[in-house]
C-alpha positions as CSV (number, residue, x, y, z in Angstrom):
1,X,-15.4,18.7,28.9
2,X,-18.6,19.7,27.3
3,X,-21.4,19.8,30.2
4,X,-23.1,16.6,30.8
5,X,-20.5,14.4,29.5
6,X,-18.6,12.4,31.7
7,X,-15.2,10.8,31.2
8,X,-14.9,6.5,32.2
9,X,-12.5,3.9,31.5
10,X,-13.0,1.5,28.8
11,X,-12.7,-1.0,31.8
12,X,-15.6,0.6,33.6
13,X,-18.2,0.6,30.7
14,X,-17.1,-2.0,28.9
15,X,-16.2,-6.2,29.4
16,X,-12.7,-6.6,27.4
17,X,-12.8,-9.9,26.2
18,X,-9.5,-11.9,24.8
19,X,-9.5,-14.1,21.6
20,X,-7.7,-17.1,20.6
21,X,-7.4,-19.8,17.8
22,X,-8.3,-23.3,18.0
23,X,-5.4,-26.1,16.8
24,X,-5.3,-25.5,13.3
25,X,-4.2,-29.3,12.7
26,X,-7.4,-30.5,14.4
27,X,-10.2,-30.7,11.4
28,X,-12.8,-31.2,14.1
29,X,-12.0,-27.8,15.5
30,X,-12.9,-26.1,12.0
31,X,-15.9,-25.2,9.7
32,X,-18.5,-24.8,12.0
33,X,-21.5,-22.6,12.9
34,X,-19.2,-19.7,14.8
35,X,-17.8,-16.9,13.1
36,X,-14.6,-16.3,13.9
37,X,-12.5,-12.8,12.7
38,X,-9.0,-12.0,12.7
39,X,-6.9,-9.0,12.4
40,X,-5.7,-9.7,8.7
41,X,-9.6,-9.9,7.7
42,X,-10.6,-7.0,9.2
43,X,-7.9,-5.1,7.6
44,X,-9.5,-5.7,4.2
45,X,-12.9,-4.7,5.3
46,X,-14.0,-0.9,4.2
47,X,-17.5,-1.5,6.1
48,X,-17.4,-1.0,9.6
49,X,-19.8,-4.1,10.4
50,X,-19.5,-7.8,9.6
51,X,-21.9,-10.6,9.9
52,X,-19.9,-13.2,8.0
53,X,-16.2,-14.5,8.2
54,X,-13.9,-15.8,6.0
55,X,-13.0,-18.8,8.6
56,X,-15.6,-20.6,11.2
57,X,-14.9,-22.7,14.2
58,X,-17.0,-25.9,15.6
59,X,-18.3,-26.0,19.5
60,X,-15.2,-28.1,20.1
61,X,-13.2,-25.6,18.7
62,X,-14.7,-22.6,20.9
63,X,-14.5,-25.0,24.0
64,X,-11.1,-26.0,23.5
65,X,-9.5,-22.7,22.8
66,X,-9.6,-19.0,24.8
67,X,-11.6,-18.1,22.0
68,X,-15.0,-16.3,23.1
69,X,-18.6,-15.8,21.8
70,X,-19.1,-11.9,21.6
71,X,-22.7,-10.8,21.3
72,X,-23.5,-9.0,18.2
73,X,-22.9,-5.0,18.4
74,X,-19.3,-5.7,20.1
75,X,-16.9,-3.7,19.0
76,X,-13.6,-5.8,18.2
77,X,-10.2,-4.0,18.0
78,X,-6.9,-5.7,16.4
79,X,-4.5,-5.2,19.6
80,X,-1.4,-6.6,17.1
81,X,-0.5,-7.1,13.6
82,X,-1.4,-4.0,13.2
83,X,-3.2,-2.5,16.5
84,X,-6.1,-0.2,15.4
85,X,-8.5,-2.0,12.8
86,X,-12.0,-2.0,14.1
87,X,-15.3,-3.6,13.2
88,X,-18.9,-4.5,14.6
89,X,-20.0,-7.9,14.9
90,X,-24.0,-8.0,13.6
91,X,-24.0,-11.9,14.6
92,X,-22.5,-13.7,17.6
93,X,-18.7,-13.8,16.8
94,X,-15.2,-15.2,18.1
95,X,-11.9,-13.9,17.3
96,X,-8.3,-14.9,17.6
97,X,-5.8,-13.5,20.0
98,X,-4.9,-10.5,17.7
99,X,-8.3,-9.0,18.9
100,X,-9.9,-7.8,22.0
101,X,-13.9,-7.9,22.1
102,X,-15.2,-4.8,23.7
103,X,-19.0,-5.4,25.2
104,X,-19.9,-1.5,26.2
105,X,-22.5,-1.9,28.8
106,X,-26.0,0.4,28.3
107,X,-24.4,3.7,29.0
108,X,-22.7,3.5,25.8
109,X,-23.8,3.0,22.1
110,X,-21.6,0.6,20.3
111,X,-21.2,2.9,17.2
112,X,-20.3,5.9,19.5
113,X,-17.8,3.6,20.8
114,X,-16.4,2.4,17.5
115,X,-16.1,5.9,16.0
116,X,-14.0,7.2,19.0
117,X,-11.3,4.4,19.0
118,X,-10.9,5.4,15.6
119,X,-10.3,8.6,16.6
120,X,-7.5,7.4,19.0
121,X,-5.8,4.7,16.9
122,X,-2.5,6.8,17.3
123,X,-2.8,6.4,21.1
124,X,-3.6,2.9,21.1
125,X,-0.4,2.5,18.8
126,X,1.3,4.2,21.5
127,X,0.1,2.2,24.5
128,X,1.5,-1.2,22.7
129,X,4.6,-2.5,23.5
130,X,6.8,-5.4,22.2
131,X,10.1,-6.4,20.8
132,X,9.3,-8.1,17.6
133,X,5.6,-6.3,17.0
134,X,3.9,-4.1,19.3
135,X,0.9,-5.6,21.1
136,X,-1.9,-3.8,23.0
137,X,-2.6,-5.5,26.4
138,X,-6.0,-6.1,27.8
139,X,-4.9,-4.1,30.8
140,X,-3.9,-0.8,28.8
141,X,-7.0,-0.9,27.0
142,X,-9.0,-0.9,29.9
143,X,-7.1,2.0,31.3
144,X,-8.1,4.0,28.2
145,X,-10.5,6.9,29.0
146,X,-13.7,7.3,26.9
147,X,-16.1,10.4,26.9
148,X,-19.8,9.4,28.0
149,X,-22.1,11.9,27.2
150,X,-25.8,11.2,27.9
151,X,-27.0,8.4,25.0
152,X,-29.3,11.0,22.8
153,X,-26.2,12.8,22.7
154,X,-23.9,9.9,21.6
155,X,-26.7,9.1,19.3
156,X,-27.1,12.3,17.8
157,X,-23.3,12.6,17.1
158,X,-23.3,8.8,15.3
159,X,-25.9,9.9,13.0
160,X,-23.8,12.9,11.9
161,X,-20.9,11.1,11.5
162,X,-22.5,8.3,9.9
163,X,-24.0,10.7,7.3
164,X,-20.3,12.8,7.1
165,X,-18.6,9.2,6.3
166,X,-21.0,8.0,3.7
167,X,-20.2,11.5,1.7
168,X,-16.8,11.0,2.5
169,X,-16.5,7.5,1.1
170,X,-18.6,8.4,-2.1
171,X,-16.1,11.2,-2.6
172,X,-13.2,8.9,-2.1
173,X,-14.3,6.2,-4.2
174,X,-15.0,8.9,-6.8
175,X,-11.6,10.0,-6.8
176,X,-10.3,6.5,-7.1
177,X,-11.8,5.6,-9.8
178,X,-11.0,8.8,-11.7
179,X,-7.0,7.9,-11.0
180,X,-7.5,4.5,-12.2
181,X,-9.1,6.0,-15.4
182,X,-6.4,8.3,-15.9
183,X,-3.9,5.3,-15.6
184,X,-6.0,3.0,-17.9
185,X,-5.9,5.8,-20.4
186,X,-2.5,6.1,-20.2
187,X,-1.6,2.5,-20.5
188,X,-4.1,2.1,-23.3
189,X,-2.6,4.6,-25.4
190,X,0.9,3.1,-24.6
191,X,-0.2,-0.5,-25.4
192,X,-2.0,0.7,-28.9
193,X,1.5,2.3,-29.9
194,X,3.7,-0.7,-29.1
195,X,1.2,-3.4,-30.4
196,X,0.7,-1.7,-33.8
197,X,2.5,-3.3,-36.8
198,X,2.8,-0.4,-39.4
199,X,5.0,-0.9,-42.4
200,X,8.4,0.2,-41.9
201,X,8.5,-1.2,-38.3
202,X,11.3,-3.3,-38.0
203,X,12.1,-6.3,-35.5
204,X,15.3,-6.5,-33.5
205,X,17.2,-8.0,-30.7
206,X,17.5,-6.0,-27.6
207,X,21.2,-6.6,-27.8
208,X,20.8,-4.8,-31.1
209,X,19.6,-1.4,-30.0
210,X,21.0,-1.0,-26.7
211,X,23.4,-1.8,-24.1
212,X,25.2,-1.6,-20.8
213,X,28.3,0.1,-21.2
214,X,29.1,1.0,-17.8
215,X,31.3,-0.9,-15.5
216,X,31.1,-1.5,-11.6
217,X,33.0,1.1,-9.6
218,X,34.3,1.8,-6.0
219,X,31.8,4.1,-4.5
220,X,34.5,4.7,-1.8
221,X,36.6,6.6,-3.5
222,X,36.7,10.5,-3.2
223,X,35.4,10.9,-7.0
224,X,32.5,9.4,-6.1
225,X,31.5,9.9,-2.6
226,X,29.4,13.2,-3.7
227,X,27.0,11.7,-6.1
228,X,23.4,10.4,-5.7
229,X,22.9,6.6,-5.2
230,X,20.0,4.9,-7.0
231,X,18.7,1.7,-5.6
232,X,15.4,-0.1,-6.3
233,X,13.6,1.6,-3.4
234,X,14.4,5.2,-4.8
235,X,12.5,4.6,-8.2
236,X,8.7,5.0,-8.3
237,X,6.6,1.9,-9.7
238,X,5.7,2.9,-13.0
239,X,5.9,6.5,-12.8
240,X,9.8,6.4,-13.1
241,X,9.8,9.1,-10.1
242,X,13.0,9.2,-8.0
243,X,12.5,10.0,-4.4
244,X,14.7,9.8,-1.5
245,X,18.1,10.1,-3.0
246,X,21.2,10.2,-0.9
247,X,25.2,10.4,-1.8
248,X,27.4,7.7,-1.9
249,X,29.3,9.3,1.4
250,X,25.5,9.7,3.1
251,X,24.8,6.1,2.6
252,X,28.0,4.6,3.3
253,X,28.2,2.8,0.3
254,X,30.7,0.1,-0.2
255,X,29.8,-2.5,-2.7
256,X,30.5,-2.1,-6.3
257,X,27.8,0.5,-8.1
258,X,27.3,1.4,-11.5
259,X,28.4,4.7,-12.7
260,X,25.3,6.5,-14.9
261,X,24.4,9.5,-16.9
262,X,21.9,11.5,-18.2
263,X,21.8,9.7,-21.5
264,X,20.9,6.1,-19.6
265,X,17.9,4.7,-18.7
266,X,17.8,2.5,-15.2
267,X,15.9,-0.6,-15.1
268,X,15.3,-2.2,-12.0
269,X,15.9,-6.2,-12.5
270,X,14.6,-7.0,-9.4
271,X,10.8,-8.4,-9.1
272,X,10.4,-7.0,-12.9
273,X,6.4,-6.8,-12.2
274,X,7.3,-3.8,-10.0
275,X,8.1,-2.0,-13.4
276,X,10.9,0.6,-11.4
277,X,12.5,2.1,-14.6
278,X,13.8,5.8,-14.5
279,X,15.4,8.5,-16.8
280,X,18.0,10.2,-14.7
281,X,18.9,13.8,-15.4
282,X,22.0,13.4,-13.7
283,X,25.4,11.8,-13.1
284,X,25.2,9.3,-10.6
285,X,25.3,6.0,-9.1
286,X,22.9,2.8,-9.0
287,X,23.1,-0.3,-7.4
288,X,24.1,-3.3,-9.0
289,X,20.4,-4.8,-9.1
290,X,19.8,-1.7,-11.6
291,X,20.7,-2.3,-15.3
292,X,22.1,1.2,-16.9
293,X,20.8,0.9,-20.2
294,X,22.6,3.1,-23.0
295,X,20.7,3.3,-26.3
296,X,22.9,2.4,-29.6
297,X,22.5,6.2,-31.6
298,X,20.6,5.6,-35.0
299,X,18.8,2.7,-33.2
300,X,16.8,3.7,-30.5
301,X,15.7,6.8,-28.8
302,X,16.1,6.7,-25.1
303,X,12.8,7.9,-24.2
304,X,10.9,5.6,-26.3
305,X,13.0,3.1,-24.5
306,X,11.6,4.1,-21.3
307,X,8.1,3.8,-22.7
308,X,9.4,0.6,-24.2
309,X,10.4,-1.2,-20.9
310,X,7.0,0.0,-19.2
311,X,4.9,-1.9,-21.7
312,X,2.8,-5.1,-20.8
313,X,4.5,-6.9,-23.4
314,X,8.0,-6.4,-22.1
315,X,7.1,-6.9,-18.3
316,X,5.2,-10.0,-19.2
317,X,8.7,-11.4,-21.2
318,X,10.7,-10.2,-18.3
319,X,8.8,-12.0,-15.5
320,X,8.8,-14.9,-17.5
321,X,12.5,-15.2,-17.6
322,X,12.9,-14.0,-13.6
323,X,11.4,-17.4,-11.7
324,X,13.9,-18.4,-9.5
325,X,13.9,-19.4,-5.7
326,X,14.1,-16.2,-3.5
327,X,13.8,-12.9,-5.4
328,X,12.5,-12.6,-9.0
329,X,15.6,-11.3,-11.2
330,X,16.0,-10.6,-14.8
331,X,19.5,-11.6,-16.0
332,X,21.2,-10.0,-19.0
333,X,20.8,-12.5,-21.2
334,X,17.2,-12.9,-20.9
335,X,17.5,-9.0,-21.0
336,X,19.0,-8.8,-24.0
337,X,17.2,-11.4,-26.2
338,X,13.9,-9.8,-26.0
339,X,12.5,-9.2,-29.8
340,X,11.0,-5.6,-30.3
341,X,9.7,-4.4,-33.2
342,X,10.6,-0.3,-33.8
343,X,9.6,2.2,-36.0
344,X,12.1,4.9,-37.8
345,X,14.1,7.0,-35.3
346,X,11.8,9.9,-36.0
347,X,8.7,8.6,-35.3
348,X,10.4,7.0,-32.1
349,X,11.0,10.4,-31.0
350,X,7.3,11.5,-32.4
351,X,5.7,9.0,-30.3
352,X,7.9,9.1,-27.5
353,X,6.8,13.1,-27.1
354,X,3.2,12.1,-27.3
355,X,3.5,9.6,-24.4
356,X,5.5,12.4,-22.6
357,X,2.6,14.6,-22.8
358,X,-0.1,12.0,-21.5
359,X,3.0,10.9,-18.4
360,X,2.8,14.4,-17.5
361,X,-0.9,15.0,-17.7
362,X,-1.5,11.2,-15.7
363,X,0.9,12.6,-13.5
364,X,-0.7,16.1,-12.5
365,X,-4.3,14.4,-12.3
366,X,-2.8,11.6,-9.8
367,X,-1.6,15.0,-7.7
368,X,-4.9,16.1,-8.0
369,X,-6.6,13.1,-6.6
370,X,-3.9,11.6,-4.0
371,X,-4.4,15.6,-2.8
372,X,-8.1,15.0,-2.5
373,X,-7.7,11.4,-1.1
374,X,-5.4,13.0,1.9
375,X,-7.7,15.9,2.3
376,X,-10.8,13.2,2.9
377,X,-8.6,11.8,5.3
378,X,-7.9,15.2,7.3
379,X,-11.8,15.8,7.2
380,X,-12.6,12.6,8.9
381,X,-10.0,13.1,11.5
382,X,-11.1,16.7,12.2
383,X,-14.5,15.6,12.1
384,X,-13.6,12.6,14.8
385,X,-12.1,15.4,16.7
386,X,-15.0,17.8,16.9
387,X,-17.2,15.0,17.8
388,X,-15.4,14.0,20.9
389,X,-14.3,17.3,22.0
390,X,-18.3,18.5,22.2
391,X,-17.9,20.6,19.3
392,X,-20.5,18.6,16.6
């Protein structure tokens, strides 16, 4: 440890306060003058500071529950569902039982403590216990040690981290905006193609241009054991990228599956708003909750079909016909009743090629921006590590 730094337990330098929830059935406990925060609300915030909460409680609510008012500039840590959300209150504030309030004494700067806890979120998670969901007890939290440099050194470190994190936040916002712009450009071009009504476009029912020609097979048969299996979870939303594929044998499949090949388009009928559509390049098996769509030759281009299924018009139609108790699902009759306007096969191929190029470029940009976002998160971790090992 750096010279002049001490190591103390959180219990030695902080009061650790539990939260509580007044009875929700008693209206007199709610909508009062006292701010009251939960882990769910904490998880929505991008700023470390919070002064106003979604819900408030009354004096009666405070007195008739285990909730306690924390003084301003305490550090609030979510201790379950999940462990690790952090905020600093700028006004007196209570919390529910899913939080711990840390009131630092005059040896610890509140923002220094906030940053330190941010740097050890994984450790805090590891200390959590519980079968249904992990919870970090007050006792365990009090035993966690924290470096305690002299206050001027704490303030210096906080100043460096504040400035660095502000720059990282701006860089993240810019990267996310660029990513949104790339998606918006693709979606705009996609929509412009499928909403035009040029001469030569003909309206047809979906059943006239594509079909489901595959039958359900038994994946336990030897001939299918080595084939890759595609379920809804294996298709990335909107991109159609196939991920984490395993063979029928590896998954131990038992129920009936569709056999598909590289001429088909896979459409997941579960929760159509997720837009899970794929163009496989191999022969494999897919879940019975995925439609393996075959185009009728001379009527519809496979790649054009892929993009058609990604359009807002089709997605809205699919959603409208999938309302049901439990999980939304598109049935065959509704799917094949869809009315679609199509250009000639030559133009379909032309438009599909255009969209392929734009789709590829969008995915390339997405990869770049995701790498930037990952690098920025790693930079934050690195700065925090340096700060609390005395290297800043």
